[in-house]
C-alpha positions, 0 to 999 in steps of 0.5 A: 818596348813602348812605355805606358801613357802618363795620366794628365795632371790635375793642374791642367784640368782645372782651367777647363772646368772654370772656363766652362762654368763662366760660359754657362753663367754668362748664358744664364745671365743673358737669358735672364736679362732678355726676359726682364727687358722684353717689351710688354703690351701697352695698356691705356693709362689708368686714372688715379684712384677716385678720379674718373677718366676724362671723356670727350663730349658727345654730339647733341641728339634729339630726345624725341623719337624719330617718326620719319615725318619732318616736323613743319615749321611754326606757321607765321602770319604774313602782313600781306595776308592779314587784312586789317579789320573793316570800319564798323560802318562798312557796307563793303571793304577791301584793303587788298592785302590778300595775296590773291584778290579773288580767293575770298570770293568778293571779286570776279575777273572781267576782261574784254579785248586782246592783250599782249600782257594782262595781269590782275593781282596784288602787289605790296598790299595794293590791287594792281591792274597791268596791261600791255597791248603791243602787237594787238588788234587796232580795231579793239579797245581793251578792258581789264579788271574785276567786279564785285561778286554781288551788288554792293550799292543800294541807294534805296537804303539811303545815301552812300559814300564810296572811297578808294585810292587810285595811283596813276603810277607816274606813267611815262606814256599814259595816252588814252589810258583810263582808270575807272570806277563803275557803278552798274546794275548788271553783271558781266565778265567782260566790261561794264562799258558795254552795259546799257546803264552805268555811272563812271568816274575815271582818270584819262591820260592826256597826250603826250602822256604825262598828264591826266584829267578827271571825268564823270560819265553816265549811260542810261538806256544806252545813251552816253552823257558827260557830267564832268570833264574838266573843260576838256577839250574846249577849255583845256587840252593839257590835263594836269599832273596826278599821283596817288588820288584819294577819291570819294563819291557821295551818292543818293537817289538823285545826286552825286558829289566827287571829292578829290584829296579832301577837296570838292571836285564836282557837285552835288549835281543830279546824276540822272541814273534810274537804278538803285542797286549796283555792282562795283567795277574797277577797270583800266582801259587801253588802246592797242600798241602800248608797252605794259602800263600799271594802275594801282587801287587801294583801300576801297570802302563803301559805307553810309554817307556821313552827315556834315562831311 
């Protein structure tokens, strides 16, 4: 007959309870440690109380309202466009500092003949007349320049003095090139040389082309006469070197005097012209088959003749 089971002893149950409590305690400790060490979301560092947070400077912007229309730069006066004042006694004056010599209405362009290249403008504050005639017709002489829009010379009001600088421009081949000042009582858009009456001073290139000579001509009722030619060609055929020539013509109703670079060149002698009023022409003349050649005119001044000068 089986005997009834025995009851567990108290000594065996105690270790089991202690082990269970240790496990539970360890789990609670680990859970609490996990909560304490969990990473918190980062926030920007705050400045200490009373000190503002440093900031980076912002780019500068205009405080003016934007209209969508760009503001034009301030206007500047160019030396090329600001003409110096004319002398007080000037009857006509042009310093040729304007960019366009025709803009003010003082001058009218003149042109006669065919050209490979033809330019009338201002360059570095001087009037430039440039012609090229390679490949043009051999039976024409070419004239290019300008004239005053109105008659500017009036000898009925007394003697006058016309001065200008003519720069021969160191021509490599100035053969038969002409740089001319005409006084002509009639107006044309071609050339004063074709008119019936005029008085002309000019420089003419002498072959082989480095030198030039001065010449003074008169045309009256279609008849041409030399007044001065430096003895060319009877006395000399070589001409002379010229550069920037300051030329002054002094005229009254009967006589003319030419002063070159402050020294008398011709006269006073009778000019034989009958007209009293005249337009002023500045022209250059070239034959065919020459490369581009330039002549410069500068500081043109017409005024009453000054006694004793």
